[in-house]
C-alpha positions in Angstrom: -99.6 -93.4 -25.3 -95.8 -92.7 -25.2 -94.0 -93.6 -22.1 -90.9 -92.7 -20.8 -90.6 -94.7 -17.7 -91.6 -97.6 -15.2 -94.8 -97.6 -13.5 -94.8 -98.7 -10.0 -96.1 -102.0 -10.4 -93.2 -102.7 -12.7 -90.3 -101.3 -10.1 -92.4 -103.5 -7.5 -92.5 -106.6 -9.3 -88.6 -106.2 -10.3 -87.6 -105.7 -6.8 -89.7 -108.6 -5.4 -88.2 -111.1 -8.4 -84.5 -109.7 -7.2 -85.4 -110.2 -3.2 -86.9 -113.9 -4.2 -83.5 -115.1 -6.3 -81.6 -113.2 -3.1 -83.3 -115.3 -0.7 -82.9 -118.3 -2.6 -79.0 -117.6 -3.6 -77.8 -116.6 -0.1 -78.1 -119.3 1.8 -76.4 -121.5 -1.0 -73.3 -118.9 -0.8 -73.1 -119.6 3.1 -72.9 -123.3 2.7 -70.0 -123.1 0.1 -68.2 -120.6 2.8 -68.5 -123.0 5.3 -67.2 -126.0 2.8 -64.4 -123.8 1.9 -63.4 -122.7 5.4 -63.8 -126.6 6.2 -61.3 -127.5 3.3 -59.0 -124.9 4.4 -59.4 -126.0 7.8 -58.3 -129.7 6.8 -55.5 -128.6 4.9 -54.4 -127.1 8.0 -54.1 -130.1 9.6 -52.6 -131.7 7.0 -49.8 -129.0 7.0 -49.4 -129.6 10.3 -49.3 -133.3 10.3 -46.8 -132.9 7.8 -44.9 -130.8 9.7 -44.6 -133.3 12.7 -43.8 -136.1 10.4 -40.6 -134.0 8.5 -39.9 -133.2 12.2 -39.9 -136.9 13.3 -37.2 -138.0 10.8 -34.9 -134.9 11.1 -35.2 -136.3 15.1 -34.6 -139.5 15.3 -38.7 -140.2 15.3 -39.1 -137.8 18.4 -41.9 -135.4 18.2 -41.7 -132.0 19.7 -42.0 -131.2 23.0 -45.6 -129.8 24.0 -46.0 -127.1 26.9 -49.0 -127.1 29.1 -51.2 -124.4 31.0 -54.6 -123.4 31.4 -57.2 -126.1 31.3 -55.0 -128.4 29.1 -52.1 -129.6 27.0 -51.4 -127.4 23.9 -51.8 -129.2 21.2 -48.8 -127.5 18.9 -45.5 -125.5 20.0 -45.7 -123.1 17.2 -46.3 -119.3 18.7 -44.5 -118.3 21.8 -47.9 -116.3 23.2 -51.5 -116.7 22.2 -53.9 -114.4 23.3 -51.9 -112.7 26.0 -51.0 -116.1 28.0 -47.4 -117.2 27.2 -46.5 -120.8 26.9 -43.8 -122.6 28.9 -40.6 -122.6 27.4 -40.9 -125.0 24.4 -41.7 -122.6 20.9 -40.8 -122.9 17.6 -40.3 -126.1 16.8 -41.9 -126.7 14.1 -41.2 -122.7 12.4 -38.9 -124.6 9.9 -41.5 -126.9 8.4 -44.0 -125.0 8.0 -44.6 -122.1 4.5 -46.7 -120.1 6.9 -47.7 -120.0 10.6 -51.7 -119.4 9.5 -52.0 -123.1 9.7 -52.1 -123.1 13.7 -55.6 -121.6 13.5 -58.8 -123.0 11.9 -60.8 -120.3 9.8 -64.2 -121.7 11.3 -63.3 -122.8 14.6 -63.9 -121.9 18.5 -61.3 -120.3 20.5 -63.3 -121.6 23.8 -61.1 -124.2 25.4 -64.5 -125.8 26.6 -66.2 -126.4 23.4 -62.5 -127.0 21.1 -58.8 -126.1 21.3 -57.2 -123.2 22.2 -56.1 -123.0 18.6 -59.6 -123.0 17.2 -59.6 -126.7 15.7 -62.6 -128.9 17.2 -61.6 -131.5 19.8 -62.5 -134.0 17.0 -60.6 -133.4 14.3 
């Protein structure tokens, strides 16, 4: 008997094997992505800390002013406007010390002030 194609059973077995492998690998990839976002958030925090330290060294150990609005103090004087809410005057102190303004937000953070900060960092970093 000369066969030129696959039978239905063979195709279903291959599809089932691929589905099982995908079910095993998707959670692994999700955990790896979460760990990468966590590492990025930690790196962003380090860059902000270094910017504050450099600012303090340049200005006789004084830290930059922090504005207040909404439910609490805004932790970082970086952007003049976040989410349509203007900050109160003191902005841009850390601009010269940062290579990128993307460090102001955590990639996996929440932007709700009840669950985290306005910038996406958890309340306890």
